[in-house]
KOLKEZA-466007 format. One record per residue: z, y, x of N, C-alpha, C in turn; residue in one letter. Coordinates in steps of 0.05 Angstrom, whole numbers, plus 5000, padded with zeros to 4 digits. Each point is the difference from the previous one (the first is absolute). Example, Ala and Ser with C-alpha at 12.3 -4.5 7.8 and 13.67 -1.06 7.14 Angstrom:
residues 2
515648865264500050244982500050245018A/498650214993500150245016501450224985S/
***
This chain:
residues 304
672771827576500650014971501549794994M/502150064980501949784992498549834983S/501849784990498549824984500550134970T/501650114989500250144974497750225001A/499250145023497950204998497549844998E/499749795013497549864996499749894971R/502249924987499749924976499350224978E/500850225006499150234985497350105000I/499449965027496950075006498049794985L/501049755003498349814987499550034970L/502150084986499950044972498350244994S/499750195018498650234993496749985012T/499949865018497449985013498349734997E/501049814984499149744998497050004991L/499350164982497349994990498050055021K/500350145022498050095021500949845026T/501849835004501049865024498149805009L/499749975024498649775014502249835013T/499349765011501749835017500850145023L/498250115013500350135030501950254996V/499650154980501950204992502949954996Q/500549794983501849894995501849865026L/498549865014501349895023500650245019L/498550195001500950235019502150134990Q/500850004971502550114991502349845010M/499949735003501949845014500149985032W/498550175008500050025029498049865020G/497949884988497749865013497850205003L/499550065027497850165006497249875005D/499149924975497849844997497350195009V/500050244991497950175008499950155030A/502149955013501050125027499449765022G/502349975012499849815020499349734999V/500549944976499149724994497449964985L/498250235001497150014985498649745010R/498249854988498649815006501649745012D/502549974997501349825011502149884976R/499350074979501949874973498249874979V/500449764996498349834979502050024976K/498749964974501049964974498949754992V/501749814997499149714989500949974971V/498449824985500349934972500149695000R/502349885000500449705000499549914966H/497849834994499749934975498749734997S/500549845018498649765003501149784982D/498749924978501349844978500249755010D/498449905017499949745012502649935009N/501350225014502449975016502650074980Q/499550054975501950094985501650245008G/498850185011501150215016502150194983V/499050054974501850174987502749854989R/499649744990502249854992502249955022E/498649945026501649975020501750245013K/498350204995501650255006502250084983Y/499749914973502150084981502549835009R/499549765010502949855011500850075025R/498450135017500949995030498250245013S/501550235009498750205013499149875030L/501749875010500049865026497649805001K/499249904979497649835001497350175005W/499850234984497750145007499850145023L/502850055011499750145027499149765020E/500849794996498749815019497049954997E/499749964973496949974992497950195013Y/501050265001498250185011500150025033Q/501849875010500149955029498049835013Q/499549804985497749765006497550074993Y/498050035011497050064993498149855015Q/497849934986498149845011497850175016S/500350284996498250165017501750215009K/498950195021501250215013500150294983P/501449944978499550254980501550235009V/502249955015501950175007500250085031F/497649955012499550075030500850275007D/498450154984499650295009501950184986N/501849884985501850224987503249975008C/501550234995502649955010502349944978E/498750074977502150014975498049904977M/502049834983498549924974501450104976I/498750074978501550084977499049784981V/502349804995499349804982500850044973S/497649864981500250034974499449694988T/500749984974499349774985498250084976V/498149834994498250074979501349964975G/499850194979501049974973497849984982T/500050114977498150004977497550155011A/497749864994497150145005499950065031G/499650275005499850085031502550135010T/502349994986502150135011501749855020Q/501750125013501949885018502550095001A/501949795008502650114999501350015032K/501350215004500950055031502149825004F/499849925027502249765007501550105026V/498650145015501250115026497750075020G/501650165022498650115022500849805024V/498149905016500649815021498750115029Y/501749995021499250065027499149755014H/497450015012499249775015501250015028K/501149825009501349985024498449835020L/499149784990498949825022497849834981A/498149855018498149814991500149765016K/499649804989500349735010497549804992A/498849875013497949804987501049745001K/498749824983500949735000499749895026R/501949845011500449865024501350175020G/500450274998501550145019502949964995E/501850025018502749934997501550214982P/499050244996501350184980498949974974E/498449784991498849944976502649844988Y/501250084976502049834988498849764985P/500849765005498449744991500949964969Q/502050134992500749974970501350234986L/499150054980501450224986502249934980A/502150095000502349894990499549944967P/498950204988499849944969497349874992D/498149995021497949814991498349915026D/500949785012499149915022496649985002P/498950004981497049954998498750285009L/501050244997499150205013499650015024L/501849885019499649995029497649805003A/499949814983498149765008497350064995L/499450184978497350084991499250275011Q/501350095017499450295010499149985029S/498850215010499350005028501350255017E/501050194985501250235010502750074990I/501750085019502650084988500550305009Y/500850164979500750275005503150034994Y/501350105022503050014996500450354987H/500449954975500650234985502350104990L/501450235003502550094993500350224980V/501449894978499750244978501550245009R/498850244994501750284999501450014976D/502850035005501949984976500050284986T/498850205014499850254985498949994972R/498249814997498350004978500949774980F/502049885003501149794984500750124972D/500650245000500550104970497950054982G/497349945008497850044988499249704987L/501149805015498949734995499849924967R/497949894992499649984972500250204980D/500250255009500250274988497450114999R/498550035020497550125004497949814993L/497750134983498049864992497450165006V/498149925014497750105007497449904988I/498150175002497549904990497949885026E/499349805001498749865022497150094999W/498950034979497550074998497949794998G/497450044998497949824996499649795020K/500650065023499749835024502349795005A/500349864974501949784997500049795020G/497749935012499949815014500850055028Q/500050265006501250105030502650025000A/501649815008502849984995501950175022W/498050045022501350195018498350245009H/501050234999498550255002501550195017Q/498850205008501350215023500750224983W/502850115008500750224992499850265022L/499550244994499650144973497449964986P/498049915017497450014990499549884972E/501549784995500049884976502650024983Q/500350224998502850114984499849874971D/502049994989500749874973501450184981K/499050064978501450184981502649814985P/502250195000502449854989500349994970V/500249804989499749954970502850084988I/502249905014502750004989501949975020Q/502350154998502449905012502449994981V/500949735002502250014975502750055015F/501850044981502950145011501149825017P/501750085019501649835018501649794985P/499949765008501249774987498149854982G/497750104992498449894983499149725011F/499949804982499049705010497349964989V/499650014975497249944992499950064968K/497650014990499650094974500649774980G/501050054975500749804975497450024983F/498949774995497849984979501049914970T/500949754999501449914977501949765006N/500949904983502549795003499149745012Y/497449934992499449735005498249965022M/498950225016498249965022501250045027D/502650015004500850095025501849755012F/500849995024502249875011500950195027W/502449965005501350155018501249845022L/499850055023501249835020502750165003M/501849845011503150114999500050295015F/498450035022500350275017498850214980S/498449934984498950214982501950044980E/501349844987502150024982502350165006L/500749935026502450155013499250295003R/497650085009499350325006499850124973D/499149864981499250124972503250054989I/501949815002502650074992501250205014V/499949975022501250245021498950245000N/497450024991498950284997498850004975S/501749974978499450024970498850244992S/500750225013498750254990497250045001S/499249895029497150035010499049754984A/500749834988498949794985501249994970N/500050234990501250034972498449844977S/497449965006498549854979501349715000V/500249875025501049745001503050014985W/501650215009502649984988500150034972R/498550214993500050024970498949814983D/497649895006498949774989501749744997T/500849925022501349764998503050034990L/500950244996502750004992500050034967S/497450064991499750004972499949744983A/499949795017499449724987501649775011V/500549804983501149785014498149784999G/500649785010498049785000500649765022G/498249865003500549785019498250035026V/501149975024498850045023499949735018Y/498350005019499649795020500250075029L/502049885016500050045027498949775015I/498350065016498449775016500550035030L/501049785012500450005028496849935013D/498950205006497050025008499649815023A/502149925019499549815020500249754991K/502049884983500449764994499049914972K/499250184985498949954971502449994979G/502649985008502050004981500050244982D/501249934972499650224980502850014986Q/500450284995502650014979499150204979Y/501249924978499650124973502750104993V/499650324995502350134988499450214980G/502150094989499850184979501250265002S/499350184986501350265000500250104971A/502849994991500350094974502450235000S/500450115020502350235001498550294996G/501950214995498650244990498250115019I/500449925027498350115021497249855003T/500049804986496949894995499549855028G/497449945003499249825026500750155024I/499550275001500650165023502749985010F/501850014979502849955006501049735011G/498749854988500549685013498849955025R/497750125006499149995023501450145022W/500950264991501850095020502149845010S/501149834985502349825014499149865018D/497549955008499049835023499850195024Y/500750264997499750165022502550095012V/502050004978502850125008501449855020S/501950135012500949905025501749744999A/501449974976501149745000498849744990G/497250054988498849794994496849995012S/500050125021497450085012497949785006Y/497949994987498449765001500549764982G/502250014985500249774983501150094973H/501050224995501050114974501949844986G/501749845017502049844986498849714995G/497849965003498849704993500649845023N/501549754991500949815021497649895024E/497849944983498249865015498050195016R/500650244995498250225017502150115027L/502649934996501750065019499349895030K/498849775001499249885029498250145011P/497950074979497550155011501050295010I/501750124985501250245013501650005023A/501649775001501549955027498449935022A/497849914996497749935024498350245003A/500850254988498250215004497249974993R/499649814979497350034992499250104970R/501750204997499750154973497150105003E/498850085018497550115006497749814985H/501049784998497849754989499950014972D/501950104984500350044975498050194983L/499049924981497950124984501150064969Q/499950224993501350074971497550054979F/499949884978497950044978501149964976T/498750164977501249944972498449804987V/501249834984498949804984499750094974L/501850154990499350124972502250224997N/499550134980501950264994500750014969I/502450074995501549984975501150244996L/500950104971501750224997502749965011P/501650215010502849955010501649934977L/499350074978501949974979500149704989A/497949855009500049734994500749815023N/503050015004500849855022499749694995K/500349904978499949704998497049915005Q/498250174989497149915005499150005030A/501550155015499450045031501549735011I/502049924991501449775012498349744992L/499449994973498249764991497349985014D/498450255008497750015013500749865030N/502050085010500949945026500149675004E/501049894979500449715000497149874997C/498450134985497249914995498550015027V/500050175016499150035024500749825018W/502849985005501049785017498849714995K/499849944973498549754996497249975005E/498650224994497150055005499149965034K/501750125010499550005033502049755015L/501649884984501849825013501650075023G/501350254996501750085022502849905002T/500349904980502749854996500149745020R/497949824995499849745014498850055027A/498050205007498850025020500350265018F/501250194982500250295014502750065005G/500550284998502450115009501750094976L/499849894979501850044978502349764994N/502450035003502049825002500349864972P/500050214976499949894973498150114986N/
***
């Protein structure tokens, strides 16, 4: 079945679709040769900041699930990985094959995890997991209902199958709620701009207003205050940061070293206030006020 055919089938059968059925559509024989050898997991440990760290880095989550304190993946060959979201729902991350296992102290046990060294130091077992790229197109698009057993973070498929709640369009990044309660990592902004049709609520809502925004270097804490007063609004201005000629810096001199060091993934975008596009002077005045409030001229990334 082609990708286009699967997408059509999703749109017509979503109301009755389960996780196992969907994975079978993508070529995974959960109910056949892999029966009783596939686990579905829901990562939602708030103490580890799983959701926020995953937003910043898929690689971190992949390392995180490889290091375990108990032999939870001993008897399975494959893992369907998800991240907990609102209530008892979960968002699909990927399908992973288990290639090997090593205990702490054995030569095959990695002593450090590149993105989080503490994972290796605080765990007892390492599972070498490799992502099956056939399912990458479903990442962050597929939402399932985990059910009442929220504490059981790893379960067997197909016995504990999960209903599919929603499958967002290809290229969808995340939902928009309102102007003042979100922040976007650069990778999220890039994907929203590059797939604006699938993220039309972001495009249309942010294009309708001007205002003042903040860019935070989440790694070093430096801040940049900017404004959007052009006819394409905040969305148009933020699109400049994704365009080829100013990728990661949008033409801002003090952001250029960050982009040159390929640290644009550390940048976090948020809105400070919104104003009508017709009132350009008010937008510029508010930009100056925010620069003073946050001290971004003296201590941040604003040159003037």
